[in-house]
C-alpha positions as CSV (number, residue, x, y, z in Angstrom):
1,M,253.3,172.8,249.4
2,V,252.3,174.9,246.9
3,G,253.2,172.1,244.2
4,T,251.0,169.6,246.1
5,L,248.4,172.2,246.1
6,N,248.9,172.8,242.1
7,L,248.2,169.0,241.7
8,S,245.4,168.7,244.2
9,E,243.6,171.1,242.2
10,N,244.1,169.8,238.9
11,A,243.1,166.7,239.8
12,A,240.1,167.5,241.2
13,G,239.1,169.7,237.8
14,R,239.5,166.6,236.0
15,V,237.0,165.2,237.8
16,A,234.6,167.4,238.1
17,M,234.9,168.0,234.2
18,L,234.5,163.6,234.1
19,M,231.3,164.0,235.9
20,A,230.1,167.2,234.0
21,S,230.9,165.0,230.7
22,S,228.9,162.3,232.5
23,V,226.1,163.7,233.5
24,A,226.0,164.9,229.8
25,I,226.3,162.0,228.2
26,S,223.4,160.1,230.6
27,L,220.9,163.5,229.1
28,I,221.5,162.8,225.9
29,L,220.5,158.8,226.2
30,Y,218.2,159.9,228.7
31,S,216.3,162.3,225.6
32,L,216.6,160.1,222.8
33,L,215.2,156.8,224.7
34,W,212.4,159.1,226.3
35,M,211.5,161.2,223.0
36,P,208.1,161.9,222.4
37,S,206.7,160.2,219.2
38,S,206.4,163.6,217.5
39,S,210.2,164.8,217.8
40,I,211.4,161.2,216.5
41,D,208.8,161.2,213.6
42,F,210.0,164.7,212.9
43,F,214.3,162.7,213.0
44,R,213.2,159.8,210.3
45,L,211.8,162.4,208.2
46,Q,215.1,163.8,207.4
47,Q,216.3,160.7,206.2
48,P,217.0,160.4,203.2
49,Q,215.3,156.5,202.3
50,N,212.3,156.5,202.7
51,A,209.0,154.9,200.4
52,T,209.8,157.0,197.5
53,V,213.2,156.1,196.9
54,V,211.9,152.5,198.0
55,S,209.8,152.3,194.7
56,E,212.2,154.5,192.3
57,D,214.7,151.5,193.1
58,E,211.9,148.5,192.4
59,L,211.9,150.7,188.5
60,E,215.0,150.8,188.8
61,K,215.3,146.9,188.3
62,A,212.7,146.1,186.5
63,L,214.4,149.0,183.9
64,K,217.6,146.9,183.9
65,G,215.7,144.1,183.7
66,A,214.4,145.4,180.3
67,S,216.8,147.4,179.3
68,M,218.2,146.9,175.5
69,D,222.5,147.4,175.5
70,N,221.2,151.3,175.3
71,R,219.6,152.1,177.6
72,T,216.1,151.5,175.9
73,V,213.2,150.0,176.6
74,I,209.5,148.9,174.9
75,I,206.8,150.4,177.9
76,S,203.2,148.9,177.7
77,V,200.8,149.2,180.5
78,L,198.9,146.7,181.7
79,N,195.5,146.6,183.8
80,K,192.6,143.9,184.7
81,A,190.5,144.6,182.0
82,Y,193.1,143.7,179.1
83,A,195.2,141.0,181.0
84,K,192.6,138.4,180.5
85,E,193.1,135.1,179.1
86,N,192.9,135.4,175.4
87,G,191.8,139.1,175.5
88,M,194.1,141.6,174.7
89,L,197.5,140.6,176.4
90,D,196.9,137.8,175.0
91,L,196.7,139.1,170.8
92,F,199.4,141.7,171.6
93,L,202.1,139.5,172.5
94,R,200.8,136.9,170.2
95,S,201.7,139.8,167.1
96,F,205.0,139.9,168.8
97,R,205.7,136.0,168.7
98,Q,203.7,135.6,164.7
99,G,205.4,139.6,163.7
100,E,209.0,139.5,161.6
101,D,212.2,140.2,163.8
102,T,209.7,141.2,166.4
103,E,209.9,137.9,169.0
104,F,213.5,138.7,170.1
105,L,211.8,142.3,171.4
106,L,210.1,140.1,174.2
107,K,212.3,140.3,176.1
108,H,212.8,144.5,176.4
109,L,209.2,144.7,177.0
110,L,208.1,146.3,180.5
111,L,204.5,145.5,180.9
112,V,203.7,148.3,184.0
113,A,200.3,146.8,186.4
114,V,198.0,148.7,187.0
115,D,196.4,146.5,189.6
116,Q,197.2,143.9,191.5
117,E,195.5,141.0,189.1
118,S,197.3,141.9,186.4
119,F,200.5,142.1,187.8
120,E,199.5,138.3,188.9
121,R,199.3,137.4,185.0
122,C,201.9,139.6,183.5
123,K,204.5,137.4,186.9
124,L,202.9,134.5,185.4
125,L,203.7,134.5,181.1
126,G,207.1,135.6,182.8
127,L,207.4,139.2,181.3
128,H,209.2,142.1,182.8
129,C,207.3,143.4,185.1
130,Y,206.3,146.4,187.2
131,K,203.3,147.6,189.4
132,L,201.9,150.9,189.1
133,V,200.0,151.8,192.7
134,T,197.9,154.8,192.3
135,D,196.2,156.0,195.6
136,G,192.6,155.8,195.6
137,V,192.0,155.2,191.8
138,D,190.7,151.8,190.5
139,F,192.3,151.4,187.5
140,S,191.4,147.7,186.9
141,K,188.1,148.4,184.7
142,E,188.0,149.1,181.3
143,E,187.8,152.4,181.3
144,L,185.9,153.7,178.8
145,Y,187.1,156.8,176.0
146,M,187.2,160.5,178.0
147,S,185.6,158.6,181.4
148,T,187.2,161.0,184.2
149,D,189.0,157.6,185.0
150,F,190.4,157.5,181.4
151,I,191.7,160.5,181.7
152,K,193.0,159.7,185.6
153,M,195.3,157.0,183.8
154,M,196.3,158.5,181.3
155,W,197.6,161.3,183.5
156,R,199.5,159.2,185.3
157,R,200.9,157.2,182.6
158,T,202.3,160.7,181.5
159,L,203.9,161.4,184.9
160,F,205.4,157.2,185.5
161,L,206.8,158.1,181.5
162,G,208.4,160.7,182.8
163,D,210.4,159.2,185.9
164,V,211.6,156.9,183.5
165,L,213.2,159.2,181.0
166,R,214.8,160.7,185.2
167,H,216.3,157.3,185.1
168,G,218.1,158.0,182.3
169,Y,215.5,155.0,179.7
170,N,214.8,155.7,176.0
171,F,211.5,154.1,175.5
172,I,209.2,152.7,173.2
173,F,205.6,153.2,174.4
174,T,203.8,151.3,172.5
175,D,199.8,151.0,173.6
176,M,198.4,147.4,173.6
177,D,196.0,147.9,171.1
178,I,198.5,147.4,168.3
179,L,199.4,145.1,167.0
180,W,203.5,144.7,165.9
181,L,203.8,142.9,162.7
182,R,207.0,144.1,162.3
183,N,210.5,145.4,163.4
184,P,210.1,149.0,164.2
185,F,213.4,150.5,165.1
186,V,214.7,149.5,160.8
187,K,212.6,152.1,160.3
188,F,213.1,155.2,163.2
189,G,214.9,157.6,162.6
190,H,218.6,158.2,163.0
191,E,218.8,162.2,162.9
192,G,220.0,163.0,166.3
193,E,215.6,163.3,166.7
194,D,214.6,163.5,170.5
195,L,211.1,162.7,169.9
196,Q,209.8,160.2,167.2
197,I,205.2,160.0,167.9
198,S,203.1,158.2,165.6
199,C,200.1,160.0,163.4
200,D,197.0,160.1,163.4
201,W,196.8,161.7,159.7
202,Y,200.2,162.5,158.0
203,N,200.8,164.6,154.9
204,G,204.3,163.4,154.1
205,R,206.2,165.5,156.1
206,P,208.2,164.1,158.5
207,F,208.7,167.2,160.6
208,D,205.6,169.2,160.0
209,H,204.7,169.8,163.2
210,S,201.0,170.3,161.7
211,N,200.4,166.4,161.9
212,T,198.1,165.0,163.8
213,I,199.7,162.9,166.7
214,N,198.6,160.3,168.9
215,T,200.6,159.7,172.3
216,G,199.7,155.8,171.6
217,F,202.5,155.0,170.2
218,Y,206.4,156.5,170.5
219,F,210.1,157.0,170.9
220,V,212.3,158.9,173.3
221,T,215.3,159.4,173.4
222,S,216.1,160.6,177.8
223,N,217.7,163.8,177.8
224,N,217.1,167.2,179.0
225,K,215.2,168.3,177.5
226,T,212.5,165.6,176.4
227,M,212.9,165.6,180.7
228,T,211.9,169.0,180.8
229,L,208.4,168.6,177.9
230,F,207.5,165.6,180.4
231,D,207.4,167.8,183.6
232,W,206.0,170.9,181.9
233,W,203.1,168.4,179.3
234,Y,202.4,167.0,183.3
235,K,201.7,170.2,185.2
236,S,199.7,171.5,182.5
237,R,197.1,168.8,183.6
238,N,196.1,171.4,186.1
239,E,195.4,173.8,183.1
240,T,193.0,171.9,181.6
241,A,190.7,170.2,183.2
242,A,188.6,166.8,181.6
243,I,190.8,166.9,178.8
244,K,193.3,163.7,177.8
245,E,197.4,163.5,177.6
246,Q,196.6,163.7,174.3
247,D,195.2,166.8,173.0
248,V,197.5,168.8,175.9
249,L,200.9,167.5,174.1
250,A,199.0,168.7,170.6
251,K,197.8,171.8,172.1
252,M,202.0,172.4,173.3
253,K,203.1,171.7,169.6
254,S,200.5,173.8,168.3
255,M,202.1,176.8,171.0
256,G,205.8,176.1,169.7
257,A,206.7,174.0,172.9
258,F,208.9,172.3,170.7
259,Q,211.0,174.3,169.2
260,R,211.4,176.2,172.7
261,L,213.0,173.3,173.8
262,G,215.2,173.1,171.1
263,M,213.5,169.3,170.2
264,K,213.8,167.0,166.7
265,V,210.6,165.9,166.9
266,R,210.1,163.1,163.7
267,F,206.3,162.7,162.9
268,L,206.2,158.9,161.7
269,D,205.0,157.6,158.5
270,T,201.1,155.7,158.0
271,M,202.4,153.5,155.5
272,Y,204.9,152.1,158.4
273,F,203.0,153.3,161.7
274,S,199.5,152.2,160.6
275,G,196.1,152.7,162.6
276,F,192.1,152.6,161.6
277,C,192.3,156.4,161.9
278,K,194.4,155.8,158.2
279,T,195.5,152.9,157.1
280,S,198.6,151.9,155.4
281,Q,198.3,151.5,151.4
282,D,201.1,148.6,151.7
283,F,201.3,145.6,153.7
284,R,204.6,144.6,152.5
285,K,205.4,147.8,154.8
286,V,203.2,148.4,158.0
287,C,204.9,147.8,161.4
288,T,202.4,148.6,163.7
289,V,198.5,148.5,163.4
290,H,196.6,150.3,165.9
291,A,193.2,150.2,167.0
292,N,192.7,153.6,167.0
293,C,189.3,154.9,165.7
294,C,188.0,152.4,168.2
295,R,185.6,152.7,171.6
296,S,185.7,149.1,173.2
297,V,188.4,146.7,174.1
298,K,185.8,144.0,172.6
299,A,185.9,146.3,169.0
300,K,189.4,146.4,168.5
301,L,190.1,142.8,169.9
302,A,187.9,141.7,167.2
303,D,189.4,143.8,164.6
304,L,192.6,143.7,165.6
305,T,192.4,138.8,165.9
306,A,190.9,140.1,161.5
307,S,194.4,142.6,160.9
308,L,196.7,139.9,162.0
309,E,195.0,136.9,160.5
310,V,195.1,138.3,157.5
311,W,197.9,139.4,157.4
312,K,199.4,136.2,158.6
313,R,197.5,134.6,155.5
314,S,199.0,136.7,153.0
315,N,202.8,136.4,154.5
316,G,202.2,140.6,154.3
317,I,202.1,141.2,150.7
318,A,198.5,141.6,150.1
319,N,197.3,144.7,149.5
320,S,193.2,144.4,149.6
321,Q,190.8,147.2,149.2
322,M,186.9,147.1,150.1
323,A,183.8,149.8,150.2
324,S,184.1,151.3,153.4
325,A,180.1,151.4,154.0
326,P,179.8,147.9,155.9
327,C,182.7,149.2,157.5
328,M,181.3,152.5,159.0
329,Q,177.7,151.1,159.6
330,K,180.0,148.6,162.3
331,F,182.1,151.2,163.7
332,V,179.1,153.1,164.1
333,E,176.9,150.3,165.5
334,G,180.2,149.8,168.1
335,E,180.7,145.8,166.4
336,H,183.7,146.5,165.2
337,C,185.9,149.0,164.3
338,C,186.8,149.4,160.9
339,I,187.1,145.1,159.7
340,A,184.4,144.2,157.1
341,I,184.2,140.5,157.5
342,S,183.4,140.0,153.7
343,A,182.3,136.0,151.7
344,D,185.2,134.8,151.2
345,D,187.5,135.9,153.8
346,L,188.1,138.7,155.9
347,I,189.5,141.8,154.7
348,L,191.8,144.7,156.0
349,L,190.3,147.9,154.4
350,F,193.6,150.1,153.8
351,S,191.9,152.3,151.7
352,W,189.6,153.5,154.3
353,T,189.5,156.7,155.6
354,V,187.7,158.7,157.9
355,K,186.2,162.0,156.9
356,R,186.9,165.1,158.9
357,N,182.8,165.7,159.3
358,S,182.0,162.4,160.9
359,A,184.5,163.5,163.6
360,K,182.1,162.0,166.5
361,H,183.0,159.6,165.8
362,V,186.4,159.7,165.5
363,I,187.7,157.8,168.8
364,P,191.4,158.5,169.1
């Protein structure tokens, strides 16, 4: 009789436990089905998959598509003003196609479009393209030097390039107002440099930190030092209102940021990496020509086109010189940067030098 009672009690206990479990499961299902939207949003926020991660995946795909075997890419930023037909983008691509040992580099070029029209033009040309979206800012129009939106665009570019480093890619960043006449990789240093950067003014000493930098062209290796540099650089924007990113990096350089990070930085010789601020003395050696010291797209386009034509005609062996007065006059008037049109031909001014006392006209 006792045994029968115990069996009955055990069975009843199991039934009660099953009923309690069923009630608990029902309550959980009810709470999930009828959970307030705010609670659902909370759980969604805990998920690692969000818009930022999707964007990073898209960037990885774009970088991988353009990358060389050693995870190196060439990056340039494109907007509507530069993407117009027969505009700066077309001249930029033309220099790759007509330069010496440069055309193959186009398959490693990633164009970062900051508006829909430039993105569509990029895709139409069959290039590697990535669309960079910045909420609340229109980067489609030409941004004049040191305008508010110009400065915003430069800082957005810096943030993006830091993301590229965090993805583990080395890159050359190149402004689009640069002609690629020869393969620049052959003139880069191979001594463990973390950063190799172009100069407006080069003093002849490649590791001298007093050289005047230009952030329109540089080659950077992805490592902890350079990632930290870009983090410091971008965070410094809040302390330097209305100052462009190039000047902030120059200030960081002068305050010893490169040394504190243990970085090896090479400053590129203007003999090979030329610009309108300080032109190369030997067109047989020049790799790139940058329309620095020049304000508008119209002026840049006119004088870079003239430079490319001279380079083609001379087959890269001309070493022309000409007085700088006509050039300076046109530069002041805003018609040209530093190309003068003579009666005989279009002549690149290799010997032209901008004086320090005319700095108000010098636009890096």
